[in-house]
C-alpha positions in Angstrom: 41.5 59.5 38.2 42.4 58.6 41.7 46.0 58.1 42.7 45.7 54.4 43.3 44.0 53.8 39.9 46.7 55.8 38.1 49.4 53.9 40.0 47.9 50.5 39.2 47.2 51.1 35.5 50.5 52.8 35.0 52.4 49.9 36.6 50.5 47.3 34.5 51.0 49.2 31.3 54.7 49.9 31.9 55.3 46.3 32.9 53.7 45.0 29.7 55.7 47.4 27.6 59.0 46.4 29.3 58.1 42.7 29.0 57.3 43.0 25.3 60.4 45.1 24.4 62.7 42.9 26.5 61.3 39.7 24.9 61.7 41.2 21.5 65.3 42.2 22.2 66.1 38.7 23.6 64.5 37.1 20.5 66.5 39.2 18.1 69.8 38.7 20.0 69.4 35.0 20.3 68.0 34.4 16.9 69.5 34.9 13.4 71.1 38.2 14.1 73.2 36.9 17.0 74.5 38.9 19.9 76.5 41.4 17.9 73.7 41.9 15.3 71.1 42.5 18.1 73.3 44.7 20.2 72.2 48.0 18.6 68.5 47.1 19.2 69.3 46.0 22.7 70.9 49.4 23.5 67.8 51.1 22.0 65.5 48.8 24.0 67.3 49.6 27.3 67.0 53.4 26.6 63.3 53.1 25.7 62.6 51.0 28.9 64.4 53.6 30.9 62.3 56.4 29.4 59.2 54.4 30.1 60.1 53.9 33.7 60.9 57.6 34.1 57.6 58.6 32.5 55.7 56.2 34.9 57.5 57.8 37.9 56.8 61.3 36.6 53.1 60.8 35.8 52.0 58.2 38.4 54.3 58.1 41.4 55.5 61.7 41.9 53.1 63.9 43.7 52.8 67.3 42.1 
């Protein structure tokens, strides 16, 4: 795959993943579980989003 295609597809995929996980975390925290009930999931979601961003940078942005 060319560099621009990898960059575009990786950005779209990472953006969709972060949007989904962020929305799920917000929904859990503002719903029945409340902030303190949703806090463990929120911490996990932040770590997962950070790992997804690092993988995007490592696979698509960084020149090897």
